[in-house]
C-alpha positions, 0 to 999 in steps of 0.5 A, a space after each residue: 500499500 502506498 504511503 501518503 505524505 501530508 505537507 505542511 500547513 499554516 498551523 504548523 508554523 503559525 500559533 497566533 497572529 493579530 486580528 483582521 490578518 494584520 500580521 499578513 502581507 502579499 510580497 513578490 518572491 524573486 525567481 529561482 527560489 524554493 520556499 516552503 511554508 515556514 521559510 525565513 525570508 529576506 528582502 533584496 535591498 535594490 529590487 524589493 523582492 524577497 529571497 530565502 534568508 541567507 545569514 551570509 548574503 549581502 544587499 539585504 539578504 542577510 536580514 531576516 524580515 518575514 516567514 512564508 506561510 505559502 509554498 512556492 517554487 519560482 523558475 523563470 518568473 517572480 511570484 506573489 506569496 503570502 508572508 507574516 511580517 508583524 505581530 505574530 507568535 510562530 512555532 519554533 518547530 515549524 520555522 525553516 532555516 537555511 541548511 548551513 546556518 550556525 547557532 550564533 547566526 540563528 539566535 541573531 536572526 531570531 533576535 532580529 525577528 522578535 524586534 519586528 514582532 515575530 516571536 518564535 516560541 516552543 
């Protein structure tokens, strides 16, 4: 019998958000990105497009500013995605970090996100 694998849901990442969808925003995801629900995102300072967070990046990509609550893969074109940008509590187990992030970089990113009102809790 085949095994079905269920995907991630918003509730796997988002514990609480402000009323009336105040925490959410539609943003433009740059091309050549693969984003999962819960991915930490950054905004390119010159294009204004969102990318996967890269703690060793430049041009704004090293600054975490949002968490994706949609899945998207962009090949040749940009795409609009829904993110959490403010006033929310996120589940630590649901947040998706870059593979090569170290503990110090991750804690720095968590501190920055908390400054934006995005609290990451157990």
